[in-house]
C-alpha positions as YAML, in Angstrom:
chain: A
units: angstrom
residues:
- id: 1
  name: MET
  ca: [77.75, 162.11, 27.86]
- id: 2
  name: ASN
  ca: [78.71, 158.78, 27.94]
- id: 3
  name: LYS
  ca: [80.53, 157.00, 25.14]
- id: 4
  name: PHE
  ca: [77.49, 155.34, 23.29]
- id: 5
  name: ASP
  ca: [75.51, 159.13, 23.10]
- id: 6
  name: GLN
  ca: [79.47, 160.10, 21.95]
- id: 7
  name: ILE
  ca: [79.02, 157.83, 19.08]
- id: 8
  name: LYS
  ca: [75.58, 158.28, 18.45]
- id: 9
  name: LYS
  ca: [76.58, 162.15, 17.90]
- id: 10
  name: ILE
  ca: [79.43, 161.29, 15.49]
- id: 11
  name: ILE
  ca: [77.11, 159.43, 13.68]
- id: 12
  name: ASN
  ca: [74.10, 161.53, 13.87]
- id: 13
  name: GLU
  ca: [76.24, 164.53, 12.39]
- id: 14
  name: SER
  ca: [78.38, 162.86, 9.29]
- id: 15
  name: ASN
  ca: [77.06, 162.72, 5.94]
- id: 16
  name: LEU
  ca: [76.52, 158.66, 5.53]
- id: 17
  name: ALA
  ca: [73.31, 157.70, 4.05]
- id: 18
  name: ASN
  ca: [70.49, 157.02, 6.74]
- id: 19
  name: GLU
  ca: [70.80, 153.24, 5.90]
- id: 20
  name: ASP
  ca: [74.19, 153.74, 6.65]
- id: 21
  name: LYS
  ca: [73.69, 154.89, 9.83]
- id: 22
  name: ILE
  ca: [71.82, 152.66, 10.83]
- id: 23
  name: ASN
  ca: [73.50, 150.06, 9.90]
- id: 24
  name: LEU
  ca: [76.61, 151.27, 11.88]
- id: 25
  name: TYR
  ca: [74.24, 151.64, 15.34]
- id: 26
  name: LEU
  ca: [73.41, 147.93, 14.33]
- id: 27
  name: ILE
  ca: [76.69, 146.90, 13.70]
- id: 28
  name: LEU
  ca: [78.21, 148.44, 16.97]
- id: 29
  name: THR
  ca: [75.45, 147.71, 19.77]
- id: 30
  name: SER
  ca: [76.15, 143.83, 18.77]
- id: 31
  name: LEU
  ca: [79.51, 144.08, 19.46]
- id: 32
  name: PRO
  ca: [80.30, 141.68, 22.38]
- id: 33
  name: SER
  ca: [81.09, 143.97, 25.58]
- id: 34
  name: ASP
  ca: [84.70, 143.44, 25.56]
- id: 35
  name: PHE
  ca: [84.92, 144.59, 22.69]
- id: 36
  name: LYS
  ca: [82.35, 147.60, 22.42]
- id: 37
  name: GLU
  ca: [84.55, 150.05, 24.56]
- id: 38
  name: GLU
  ca: [87.30, 149.12, 23.06]
- id: 39
  name: THR
  ca: [85.50, 149.82, 19.55]
- id: 40
  name: PHE
  ca: [83.73, 153.12, 21.18]
- id: 41
  name: ASP
  ca: [87.08, 154.51, 22.46]
- id: 42
  name: PHE
  ca: [88.38, 154.26, 18.83]
- id: 43
  name: ILE
  ca: [86.14, 155.67, 16.82]
- id: 44
  name: ILE
  ca: [86.04, 158.37, 19.25]
- id: 45
  name: GLU
  ca: [89.34, 158.83, 19.22]
- id: 46
  name: LYS
  ca: [88.86, 159.03, 15.08]
- id: 47
  name: PRO
  ca: [85.28, 159.46, 14.57]
- id: 48
  name: LYS
  ca: [86.63, 159.85, 10.14]
- id: 49
  name: VAL
  ca: [87.15, 155.88, 10.96]
- id: 50
  name: ILE
  ca: [83.24, 155.24, 10.44]
- id: 51
  name: TYR
  ca: [83.06, 156.36, 6.67]
- id: 52
  name: GLN
  ca: [85.47, 153.09, 6.61]
- id: 53
  name: VAL
  ca: [83.68, 150.93, 8.45]
- id: 54
  name: ALA
  ca: [80.02, 151.93, 6.72]
- id: 55
  name: GLU
  ca: [82.21, 151.01, 3.36]
- id: 56
  name: ASN
  ca: [83.50, 147.75, 4.35]
- id: 57
  name: TYR
  ca: [80.28, 146.50, 5.58]
- id: 58
  name: LYS
  ca: [78.34, 147.34, 2.39]
- id: 59
  name: LYS
  ca: [81.31, 145.48, 0.51]
- id: 60
  name: LYS
  ca: [80.54, 142.51, 2.53]
- id: 61
  name: LYS
  ca: [76.79, 142.64, 2.09]
- id: 62
  name: GLU
  ca: [77.29, 142.82, -1.44]
- id: 63
  name: ILE
  ca: [79.78, 140.18, -1.88]
- id: 64
  name: ILE
  ca: [77.94, 137.60, 0.45]
- id: 65
  name: ARG
  ca: [75.19, 138.35, -1.64]
- id: 66
  name: LYS
  ca: [77.02, 136.91, -4.60]
- id: 67
  name: GLN
  ca: [79.13, 134.35, -3.10]
- id: 68
  name: ASP
  ca: [82.11, 135.56, -4.36]
- id: 69
  name: LYS
  ca: [84.68, 134.05, -3.07]
- id: 70
  name: GLN
  ca: [87.80, 135.68, -4.69]
- id: 71
  name: ALA
  ca: [86.13, 139.01, -3.87]
- id: 72
  name: TRP
  ca: [86.02, 138.16, -0.28]
- id: 73
  name: GLN
  ca: [89.57, 137.24, 0.08]
- id: 74
  name: GLU
  ca: [90.62, 140.69, -2.15]
- id: 75
  name: LEU
  ca: [88.29, 142.60, 0.43]
- id: 76
  name: LEU
  ca: [90.38, 140.20, 3.84]
- id: 77
  name: LYS
  ca: [93.45, 141.65, 2.28]
- id: 78
  name: GLU
  ca: [92.25, 145.28, 1.64]
- id: 79
  name: GLU
  ca: [90.42, 145.20, 5.42]
- id: 80
  name: GLU
  ca: [93.91, 144.10, 6.87]
- id: 81
  name: LYS
  ca: [95.67, 147.07, 5.37]
- id: 82
  name: MET
  ca: [93.35, 149.55, 6.58]
- id: 83
  name: LEU
  ca: [93.59, 148.17, 10.22]
- id: 84
  name: GLU
  ca: [96.89, 148.39, 9.89]
- id: 85
  name: SER
  ca: [97.46, 152.13, 8.71]
- id: 86
  name: MET
  ca: [94.68, 153.24, 11.40]
- id: 87
  name: ALA
  ca: [96.70, 151.50, 13.86]
- id: 88
  name: THR
  ca: [99.76, 153.67, 12.88]
- id: 89
  name: ASP
  ca: [97.87, 156.49, 11.41]
- id: 90
  name: GLU
  ca: [98.19, 159.19, 14.25]
...
């Protein structure tokens, strides 16, 4: 099974809403090629991260819709903490 098939399996077997699954597919397939393989490897290693990515994406969409600059800055800080946590989480 290739990496994208593994990612599809992880997403399909998750209990994310269908809309979230579709959004994840769109996000992951639109990544630049040089970043895609690294991201796929990370998700295969830590599949639960898809829930954080899906939630983060929804928050970004809402903040952009509202054009809330303060909420955007707060989300970026949250995202930074999340990434640090992911990097150190074994």
